[in-house]
C-alpha positions in Angstrom: 134.5 59.4 92.3 136.1 62.8 91.8 138.8 63.9 94.2 139.2 67.5 95.3 142.3 69.2 93.9 141.5 72.8 94.8 139.1 74.6 97.0 139.6 78.3 97.3 138.0 78.5 100.8 140.9 76.4 102.1 143.4 79.2 101.3 144.0 82.8 102.4 142.4 85.3 100.0 145.7 86.6 98.6 146.8 83.1 97.6 143.7 81.8 95.9 144.0 83.1 92.3 147.7 82.3 91.9 147.2 78.8 93.3 144.2 78.2 91.1 146.2 79.2 88.0 149.0 76.8 88.9 147.0 73.8 89.9 144.4 74.0 87.1 147.3 74.2 84.5 148.9 71.1 86.0 145.7 69.1 86.6 143.8 69.9 83.5 145.7 71.8 80.7 148.3 74.5 80.5 146.7 77.9 79.8 147.2 81.5 80.6 144.5 82.7 83.1 143.5 86.2 84.1 140.5 87.5 86.0 139.0 90.8 87.1 138.1 89.0 90.4 141.7 88.0 91.1 141.7 89.8 94.5 138.8 87.8 95.8 138.7 84.7 93.6 136.6 81.7 94.4 136.8 78.3 92.6 136.9 74.6 93.1 138.4 71.8 91.0 137.7 68.1 91.3 139.2 65.5 89.0 139.1 61.7 88.4 141.0 59.4 86.1 138.9 56.9 84.3 141.6 54.8 82.9 143.1 57.0 80.1 140.1 59.4 80.3 140.1 62.3 82.7 137.0 64.1 84.0 137.4 67.5 85.7 134.5 69.4 87.4 135.1 73.1 88.0 133.4 76.1 89.5 134.9 79.5 89.1 134.2 83.2 88.9 134.7 85.5 85.9 137.9 84.8 84.1 139.6 84.3 80.8 141.7 81.3 79.9 144.0 81.3 76.8 145.8 78.4 75.2 148.3 80.2 73.1 150.3 78.9 70.1 153.4 79.1 72.3 151.8 76.8 74.9 150.7 74.4 72.2 154.3 74.2 70.9 155.7 73.8 74.4 153.4 71.1 75.7 150.7 69.3 73.7 149.2 66.2 75.3 147.2 65.6 72.0 143.9 65.2 73.7 140.3 65.6 72.5 138.4 67.8 74.9 134.6 67.9 75.5 133.3 70.7 77.7 129.9 70.6 79.3 128.8 74.1 80.4 126.9 74.3 83.7 126.1 77.9 84.4 127.5 81.4 83.7 127.9 83.1 80.4 130.6 81.2 78.7 132.1 81.7 75.3 134.8 80.0 73.2 136.9 81.6 70.5 138.2 78.9 68.2 140.0 79.6 64.9 138.7 83.2 65.0 135.1 82.1 65.5 133.3 82.9 68.8 130.6 80.7 70.2 128.3 81.5 73.2 127.7 78.3 75.1 124.4 77.9 77.0 123.8 75.6 80.0 123.8 72.0 79.1 125.6 72.5 75.7 128.6 70.4 74.8 131.7 71.9 73.0 134.2 69.6 71.2 137.7 70.7 70.6 141.3 69.6 71.1 144.6 70.7 72.7 146.5 71.2 69.5 144.7 74.4 68.4 144.9 77.7 70.3 141.7 78.9 71.9 140.3 81.5 74.3 137.6 80.7 76.8 135.8 83.6 78.6 133.5 83.2 81.6 131.2 86.0 82.8 129.5 85.0 86.0 128.9 88.3 87.8 128.8 87.8 91.5 127.8 84.2 91.2 129.9 81.2 90.1 130.0 79.5 86.8 130.7 75.8 86.4 131.7 73.3 83.7 132.8 69.7 83.4 135.8 68.9 81.2 136.3 65.4 79.6 139.7 64.7 78.1 140.2 61.7 75.9 143.5 60.7 74.2 143.1 60.9 70.5 144.3 57.3 70.0 141.4 56.0 72.2 138.8 57.1 69.7 138.4 54.8 66.7 137.8 57.7 64.3 140.8 59.3 62.7 141.5 63.0 63.2 140.6 63.6 59.5 137.2 62.1 60.2 136.4 64.6 63.1 138.3 67.6 61.7 135.1 69.4 60.7 133.5 68.7 64.1 136.4 70.4 66.1 135.3 73.7 67.5 131.6 72.9 67.3 128.9 72.7 69.9 126.2 70.2 70.5 122.8 71.6 71.4 121.3 70.5 74.6 118.4 68.9 72.6 120.6 66.4 70.8 119.5 62.9 71.9 122.9 61.3 72.1 124.3 64.5 73.5 121.7 64.2 76.2 122.7 60.7 77.1 126.3 61.7 77.2 125.6 64.7 79.3 123.6 62.6 81.8 126.5 60.1 82.0 129.0 63.0 82.6 126.8 64.5 85.3 126.5 61.2 87.1 130.3 60.9 87.2 130.8 64.5 88.2 128.3 64.6 91.1 129.1 63.0 94.5 127.8 59.5 95.0 124.7 59.2 97.3 125.4 58.6 101.0 126.0 54.9 101.7 126.8 54.0 98.1 129.7 51.6 97.6 132.8 53.4 96.2 133.9 52.7 92.6 136.9 50.4 92.2 139.9 51.1 90.0 138.6 48.5 87.5 135.2 50.3 87.6 136.8 53.6 86.7 138.7 52.1 83.7 135.5 50.5 82.4 133.6 53.8 82.8 136.3 55.6 80.9 135.8 53.2 77.9 132.0 53.7 78.1 132.5 57.4 78.0 134.8 57.2 75.0 132.2 55.0 73.3 129.5 57.5 73.9 131.7 60.3 72.5 132.3 58.2 69.4 128.6 57.7 68.9 128.0 61.4 69.3 130.6 62.3 66.8 129.2 59.7 64.3 125.8 61.3 64.6 127.2 64.8 64.2 128.9 63.7 61.0 125.6 62.4 59.7 123.9 65.7 60.5 126.8 67.6 58.8 125.9 65.8 55.6 128.8 63.5 55.0 128.2 61.1 52.1 125.8 58.3 53.1 128.1 55.4 52.0 131.1 56.9 53.8 129.0 57.4 57.0 127.9 53.8 56.9 131.5 52.5 56.6 132.9 54.9 59.1 130.1 54.2 61.6 130.6 50.5 61.2 134.3 50.8 61.7 133.9 53.0 64.8 131.5 50.4 66.3 133.9 47.5 65.6 136.9 49.4 67.0 134.9 50.4 70.1 133.9 46.8 70.6 137.6 45.8 70.4 138.6 48.5 72.8 136.2 47.1 75.4 137.6 43.6 75.1 141.3 44.0 74.7 142.0 41.8 77.7 139.8 39.0 76.4 142.1 36.2 75.1 139.2 35.1 72.8 139.3 38.4 71.0 140.1 37.3 67.4 139.2 38.6 64.0 136.7 35.8 63.6 135.1 36.6 67.0 134.8 40.2 66.1 133.3 39.5 62.7 130.7 37.1 64.2 129.8 39.6 66.9 128.9 42.2 64.2 127.2 39.7 61.9 129.6 40.4 59.0 132.0 38.2 57.0 135.7 38.0 57.9 136.4 39.4 54.5 134.2 42.4 55.1 135.9 43.0 58.4 139.3 43.0 56.8 138.0 45.4 54.2 136.9 47.8 56.9 140.5 48.0 58.2 142.2 48.5 54.8 142.5 52.3 55.3 144.0 51.8 58.8 147.2 50.4 57.2 147.1 47.2 59.2 145.0 44.1 59.5 142.5 43.4 62.2 144.8 41.3 64.2 147.6 43.9 63.9 145.2 46.6 65.1 144.2 44.6 68.1 147.9 43.9 68.9 148.8 47.5 68.6 146.0 48.7 70.9 147.0 46.1 73.5 150.6 47.3 73.4 149.4 50.9 73.8 147.5 50.0 76.9 150.5 48.1 78.3 152.7 51.1 77.4 150.3 53.4 79.3 150.2 51.2 82.4 154.0 50.9 82.6 154.2 54.7 83.0 151.4 54.9 85.6 152.9 55.6 89.1 149.8 54.0 90.7 150.8 50.7 89.0 154.5 50.9 89.9 154.3 47.9 92.1 152.4 45.7 89.7 154.5 43.0 88.0 155.0 43.5 84.3 153.7 40.1 83.5 150.4 41.0 85.3 150.0 44.2 83.2 150.7 42.2 80.0 148.2 39.5 80.9 145.6 42.1 81.7 145.8 43.3 78.1 145.8 40.0 76.3 149.5 38.9 76.5 149.5 35.8 78.6 153.1 34.7 77.7 155.7 37.1 79.0 158.3 36.3 76.4 155.9 37.0 73.6 154.9 40.3 75.2 158.6 41.3 75.7 159.4 40.7 72.0 156.3 42.5 70.8 156.9 45.5 73.1 160.5 45.8 72.0 159.6 45.6 68.4 157.0 48.4 68.8 158.9 50.7 71.2 162.6 49.9 70.8 163.0 48.9 74.5 162.0 45.9 76.6 159.1 46.5 79.0 161.5 46.4 82.0 164.0 48.8 80.5 161.2 51.2 79.5 159.6 51.1 83.0 163.0 51.8 84.6 163.6 54.7 82.1 160.1 56.1 82.8 160.6 55.9 86.6 164.1 57.6 86.4 162.8 60.3 84.1 159.7 61.1 86.3 161.9 61.2 89.4 164.4 63.5 87.9 162.0 66.0 86.2 158.8 65.5 88.2 157.1 65.3 84.8 155.8 62.4 82.8 158.5 60.8 80.7 158.6 61.2 76.9 157.7 58.1 74.8 160.7 56.0 73.7 161.5 56.0 70.0 158.9 54.0 68.2 159.6 51.6 65.4 157.4 51.0 62.4 154.8 48.3 63.1 
């Protein structure tokens, strides 16, 4: 599933470290990297896009990676990151707190806060797997996970164990003779991964001692929103269907969404538009008709989709796709989002 982006053995020794710094910043996250092994640096980087989720498996020698306030201001993709350590003495300094991460431990943080990661591997290689999830993909608001940012999950945590096994299965090469994953498979696996992360964060909130009533409401909302995310392309996804699937009344369902500032139907519509918006900027889908993208995410009537997209983003789908293509060609970087209107 993962494609190789960098392998130091493919390059002359003198080019390895500089190439690693450049490619890892582009493929994963912009950071400043230095190493006392720069003159004979060995590393590998493999990545895979699972829909909007990215998984990156890395091996490397001793090094230090810093995400500075300046880099945050210059480019912040607004992602949650989950790091799975897999060998070597690795530490994270987050908000002036340093944590030593052991093999199999998970560390949850985001791209908007500066951090420093240090790896001490001696003569051997250290390794880790990085999962990057757009914030809007998780049903929990940032205020609900704020206390969990910069924390680690012990290897013994049961949901953490399940998530770690899932990440390892994706990061390791498929057995010989196994059928390859399809693009649709990858998108579904990304949503499953996001659901597992949501479950882990819900458990960590419980362990942190959040009020019981609040946990119940938040956990129920997270489950409902995760259910909706998995079925955005289903034309039968209605508030009534969602309520029935969770064995609650329609009134109770609407009450869950009161703090989201929108009704259930509005939330479903906004998430469908977000998925369409993402696909319209994806170079891999440049040849796919707009009406096909719209239908995939629950908009079977092109005229309805065009009106909804323009109301949300200020441009028609076709105009936005042309703008995105022109901007990407001119700058070789992803386009900025168009101005968004109030929903």
